[in-house]
C-alpha positions, 0 to 999 in steps of 0.5 A, a space after each residue: 453271827 452266820 450273815 456276818 461270817 459270811 460277810 467277813 469271808 466275801 470282803 477277805 476274798 474280794 480284797 484278796 482277788 483285788 490285790 492279786 490282780 493289782 499285782 499282775 497288772 503291776 508285773 505286765 506294766 514292769 514288762 513293758 517299762 522294762 522293754 522300753 527301758 532297754 529300748 531307750 538304751 538301745 540295748 538289743 539283749 535286754 529287749 530280748 529278755 522281755 519278748 518271747 521267742 516268735 514275737 510278732 511286731 505289726 504297725 498301721 497308719 494312714 499315708 499322706 492320701 489317707 489310705 490305711 497302711 499295715 506291715 509286719 516286720 521281724 523283731 530282728 529288724 526292730 533290734 538292728 534299727 535301734 542299735 544302729 542309731 548313731 549317738 548324735 541322735 536321740 530319741 524317746 517313747 513317752 509312754 502317755 497312758 495305760 489299760 491293762 487287762 489280765 486274764 490267767 496266763 494272758 494280758 494285753 496292755 493298751 499303752 498310749 505314746 508320744 515319740 520324740 526325735 532329737 528333741 522334736 514331736 514326731 507321732 503318736 499312737 497306742 501300742 497294743 501289747 499281748 503277753 503270756 505268763 510263762 511260769 511266772 514271767 510276763 513276755 511280750 509275745 505281740 506287738 501291734 501299734 498305731 502311728 500318726 500326728 493328728 490329735 497328739 499334743 495336748 496344747 
């Protein structure tokens, strides 16, 4: 009887832990998706609601000569560039894959993407988001992405 009770307790603890982990992963995913919904609407106010103060943005890729490029950007520059895109230009960052890891108050979302401009493929890469859970609310504190054209579209 004791072995059965122990097995039941372990099962309940495992299921509860798995359910809690899935809920946290989903909350992280919703934060990233919300950021991109605001991005596509060119709504800098809504974008700000998904990021923490002092968020760091960086990007890396290779130039035409194959040399690695790396740069940092202030989030305000991203907001300015997004809201200044004219109505005649359409853009979409399609999120293609997800890998989310959560540990207590910290999370990482490794998100594949394709970027489309005026209906044409532009580039693809990975967005790596670092998030912190501030008292029940996930906020983006760091974002780095890769950019390139090689190996992007499945044809």
